[in-house]
Every structure is written in structure tokens, then in C-alpha cells.
N, C-alpha and C positions, 0 to 999 in steps of 0.2 A: 559562239562561246561567250561566257559571262566574265568580263574582266573584274579583277579584285575579289573574287569569291574565295571564301575560307571556310573550312570545316573542321570538325573535331574527328580525326581519323584514328581508328583502332587498328593496329598492325597485326596483332596476334591475339590468340585467345587469352583472356584475362589481362591484357596489356592496358596501359593508360590511354586516355583520350589526349591527343596532341593536336593542336591546331596547325593546319598546313594550307598553303594555297592550293586550290583545286581548279579544274576545268569542268564546266557544265555545258552540255550540248544546247543548242537552240531548241526551243519546243517543237516536238513532232506534231502531227495533225491534231491529236486530241490531248495535247499537253499544254501546261502553263508553267511559267517561271514566276516564283513568289520570292519577294524580299522578306526574309524571316525577321519578325520582331520579337518573337518569344517561342520557346519550345519547352514543354514539360519533360521532366525526367521520369520515366516509367520503369517499374521493375522488369518489364519485358526487354527494355533496352539493356538493362544489367544482365539479365539472363542471356541475351544475345552476345554481349561482350564476353561472358564466361563461357561461351560455346554450348550452352544448353539447348540452343535452338538450331544447331548445325549451321551456324553462321559461316558465310564465305568471307575470309579475311584477304586483304584489308577491306575495312568497311567504314561507312559513315552511317551511324545509327540516328536515332531520333524519329519518332512517329506521332508526336503531339505538337506539330508546328502551327503557327498562326502568323499571318503576314499580309502583305500587300501584293496584288498581282502586278507584274511588270510587263510580261509578254504573253501572248497566247498563240496557239497553233491555228491553222486555217479552218479546222472543223469545230473549234470551241465556240459555243454560243451562249452559254449560261453565265460566264463571267467575262470581264474585260479589264484592261489595265486601269489600276487605281482602286479596284474593289478590295475590300478586306475579306479575308477567308480564314476559316479554321480547317486545318488538314486532318483527315481521318483515314481509315483503312481503305484499301482499294477493292474493287469487285469488277467482274467482267462486264455486267450489264446485259448479258445475253442469255444466261442459263435460266432455268425455270424459276429458281429462287429469286434472282435478280428481278426478273420480270414481274414477279409477284410483289416486289417492294421489300424483299427481305435479303439485302445484300450481305449480311453477316453470315448467311448460310450459302454464299456463293460456292459453286462446286470446284472453283479454282482458287479459293481464298488462300490457301497455303502457298501455291506457286506465286500468285500475284504479290503477296505480302512478305514472304520469306525467301523467295527464290533468288533475290539479289540482282535480277536482270530484267530487261524487257522481254516480250514474248519472242523476239528474234534472237535472244541470247546476248544482246549487247547491254552495256550499262551506260547511262547518259552522264555519269560523272567519272572523272579520272583524276589522279594526282598530277603534280606538276610535270612528272616525267612521262605522263600518258598511260600509266597503269590503271586499269579499270578498278573502280571501287565499288563494293557491294551496295546496291541500291535498296535500302531498307523500307519496307512498307510502301514502296513506290514513292517515297518523299525524301528520306535521309535529311531530316530537318535539324540536326545538330550542325547547323551551317548558316552562314550569312544569307544564302540563297538556296532554294529547293526547287528542283524540277519535279513535277508531279502530274498525274493525269487529271483531267477536269473532274472525273468522278470522285477523286479524293477530296475535292475542295467544296466546302460549304460556305456560300456567301453569307456574311454577317454585317450587321450595321453597328459599327463601333465608333465611339466618340474620338478615337485616336489610337496611337500605337500602345499607349498604356493600357487602355481597356482591352484592346485586341490581344495583348500578351496575356492578360488575366484569362481570356477565353481559351488559351491553348490546351489546357488539360482536358477540355471537353472532347478532344479528338479521340481519346482512348480511355484512360483510367476513370474519369468522372462518368463518361458515357456508359462504361461497361458496368460500373456498380449500380448506377440509377436505372439502366436499361434492364438488367436482369431482374430487378424488382418490379418495374412498371410494365415491362413487355412480356416477362416470362412467368414470374412467381404470382404476381397480381394479387397481393394481399388486400383485404378490405378492413373496414373499421372494426376495431376490437380483436383482430388477429394478432397473435403473439409472434414476434420477429426478433431474431438475433443475428448479429454479425460476428464472425470469428476472425479477428484481425481488424483493427481500427486504423488502417492506412487510408490512402486516397479511395481505393475501391470500396472498402468497407464503410467508411464514413459517407460516401456518396450513396451507397445502398441504404444506410441508415436514414439519411435525409429524404430519400425517395420513399421509403416506408412510412415516414412521418407524413409526407404529402398524401399518401394513400389512406391515412387514418389508422394504421396499425398501432396496436398497444397491447401489452408493454413492449417497449423498444430496448433491447439489451445489447450492450457492446462488451465483447471479451478481448482482452489484450494483455500484454506484459509490460507496456510502456505506460507509466502513470500519466504522463502529459497528454497522451493520445486519449486515454480514458476521460480525463478532464474535458478535452475538446468534444468528445462524444456527448457528454452530459450537457455541455453548453449548446450543442446542436440538436438537442431534443431527446437524447436517450433517457429513459426512465431509470435504468440500472446499468452500473458498469462493474464488470467482474475482473479483477486482477488475477490472471491465471498463475502468477507466481506465489500469491498469497492465499488463495482460496481454492476450495474444491469446486471446480467449474460445474460438474454434474450435479452436485447437491444444490448449488445455488440456483442453477437453471430450473431444476425440478421444483424448488421452493417458489420460484417466481411464476413459472408458466405451467408446470405439471405436463410437459409435452409441448414442444414448439410446434406452431403451425407452419412457419416459414424461417428459413436460415440461409445465410450467405457465407461461404467459407473462402477466405482470401489468402491464406498462408501457403497452401499447397503441401503442408506437412501431414504425413499420414496419421500421426497421433492426434492431431486437431480435427482431421476429417472424421476419424473414428468417434471422437467425442461429439462432434456435431451430429452425426447420424444417430448416436445413442440418445441424444437429447430430443430427437423429433417425436412428436405425437404420432398416433397410429395412422393418421392420414397426412403427416407432415412432408414438406417438400424442402429440398436443399439444393442450392446452386453452388457449384464449385468453380472458383475463378482464380485460383492461385497457381504460381509457378515456383517450385522449390528446388533447392540444391542440397537437401538433407542427406546425410550420410546413411549407409546401410544400417549402422548400429542404431539409428533413430527410427528406422522404418518399422511400422506395425501393419497388420492387415486390418483395415477398417471393418467395422460391423456391417454385415449384409443388411440392406434396407428391408423393411417388412413388406408383406404383399401389397399394401395400399399406400406405401410411402414412395416418394419420387426423389431420386438423387440424380442430378445431370451436370454435365460440363456446359458452361455458357461461353459463347464466343461474342465478345462486344455487346453483351446484353441484347442480342438479337435486334440490334437497333438499325434503323435507316437514318444514317447521319443527317441527311437533307431535311428530314422532319424533326428528328429528335433533338439535335443540337439547338436549333432555333427555339424549340419548346423549353429546354432547360435554361436558355438565356432569358426567356420571358419570365419563367419562375424565379430566376435569380433577381431580375429587376424588380419583381414584385415583393421581394424579401422572403420568399418561401423556399428558396434553395441557395443558401449562402455558401456555395463551394469555395468562394474566394478566401474563406477563413482557413482553408487548408494550405494556402500557397505561401511560399517564401521565395523571393526573387533573388537570383544570383547573376552578376556579370557572367557572360558566356565563357570568358577566360577561366572562370572558377569551376568548370564543369566537374573536374575530379573531386573537388570539395563537396559540391552538390551531390554527387553520387554517394560519397562516403556518408554524408548526413542523411541521406535517404535510407541507406542500409542500416545505419545505427538506430534510426527512429527519431533523431534530432529534428528532422524536417519531415512533414507528412508529404507535401508535394513541392519539390523544387521546380522552379521555372527559370530557365536560362534566358537572359535578355541580350539581344543582339542590337548593334548600332547605337548603344547608349554610353 
């Protein structure tokens, strides 16, 4: 057990995050215990809190953790106590996709990351009374400490806790946006590109498209501050969907998009994105939405040579892709830190509210400061 561990527990669907003392098992054979220094707040966490992902309650959410390894199980060989790590999604390591180096396509991805338990049905985390808590993404990193599998952990070279905390969002949101561009869409120089939704995922996709040389680079959103950030990060055009006709503006800029990334999950925005594609255009869908039925429309059917697909984690291999993004960041070519605002962990509910409202693009909770 880990003495003094605390976590933000959600007791019911839509309930608040409340910090409690928790119990954490000692690491199993392929598990590690991590002292968390920072954890990004992702919209997937919010969707899970609100029951959109069939969450088992009570739960400890959080899946963009970063911290320092404290203990390791007997079969762990890639990390050791004292190593800095970024925590990402889990995968089995045994299926054909995992063996091919494509863990985001793991055949048991949903069970491992959303099932809330180990393979044997137990949870390694419990509340003070011994009640099992749902284990989210195999890490539950809205906590002072996280028990996770070695496969979830990406060793990183960080200058200290402050830099390590900045790396936390690479575990999901930043990786997903950048990965779907660089690993799946693969735009080239001069290809037109647009993001629909300029949050963490959308702006990470935009920065990745800039890395690839795509142009024009277009950001569509309804929050003016996010559109301003998009322009600062390399967008050539910003479209405020509240004030402008998105379809007309896109047609005037690109006359049929080559590539797009949709991050809102709203059917009306997906429809607009598909209608904006060129005859051979490709669109990645990355959003999770809680829209009401009165807002739902039936998106345009893609044309015969158009491609529209759902992306999972940007089809990334975190062990390779996260270090690549860190190198690009240190070279000044991928300034994802511009998206981050840090909050003391105790202010988790404020951080979530700011993420929902758009006040903050990527909240990162700081532990132990």
C-alpha cells in the first residue's frame, strides 16, 4: 500500500471531483508506482465524469499523468525508480496490432483503458473504506500517486518536476491531435488543412500540419481567444463560426479542403467539415460530444474518393511519438506549452469548468507544490 496517497474521486455521474485519502496496491509484476507531478485535464475525463463513456463509479479519472517512478514490479525492465515518465494509453502488447508497433489499434483497447479494472477483475485503487475505485486508462492520474502498467509509461528526460508537468498533456490530447495529422492524414507542402475546434487537440493538429508544410492552415472556432492563439501558432486564417459563414469562407480560402480534423464531436460541425472537403479530401474525427437531439443533424455522406474516419490516439506509438514531439518542442517547432495553464490540484473543479467554457485551452493540475 502507498501511505498518504490522495485522489480526486467522482462518486456519481456528473458529480464533483472531491479529494480523498485512497489506498493503492503495491505494483504487480508488470506495474509501476508513479509520484504524479502533473496531469492534464482532457475532455475525455469530462465525458467519463458525465457518464458518456459508461464509467463505473466511484472513479478516479485522469489519463494525462506525468511524474517520477517510485516502485517497480519484478518483471519491469524499461524504467526504474527515479525515472521521469509521461503516462499514456494502455495496450496489451500481444495482439497483431501491438506487435506491429500500432498500440492505438490494440484489439483490447477499450477493455484496458475504459474497463476500470485489471484483467483479473480487481482494481488496484480503493477508497479509505476499501471500496474499489474505477481505474481509468490504467493510470487514474488525478491523484498524488498512480499505479500503472509499464506499457503506459514513456521514459522522458526532463529538467525537473516543472518541465515534467508541462509534458503531461502529451499523453493524450496533444498526441492525438498531432498524431492524426502526422501518422494518418500525412499532408504535404502546399496541401490545404483546417481544424474545426481550436482546443488542445485542434491546435496540436494545426501545429503538426505546420510541421508538415501544409498551407493554407485554417482554424474554425467560436472562442475569439482560441482563434487568436491559432494565428499565433501558425494559422494563416481564423474563422469565427458565430460571426461568419464557415462554408463560404472555407470555399473562398481553399476551394475544397485537402485535409481536415474535426474535434467538437457535434454533428452539425461534422456535416460542415465534410461539405468543405475537396473531391479527394480526408477528414479525421476526434471529438466526443454531449449535444442534445435537437442539435443533431445527419452529416453529409462523403464522396466516392473522400475519406472520413475516426481516429484513436492519432494512431500513435507513444514510446516513439512522445519523445519525437518533445524534440520538436525543444527545437521551437512545436510550442504546445502555449496551450497550458497550470492549476493547483485542489482547484480541479475550477480547471474543469474553465476547460468547458473555453477560458483555458489545456488545464494541467500540479501535485506536490
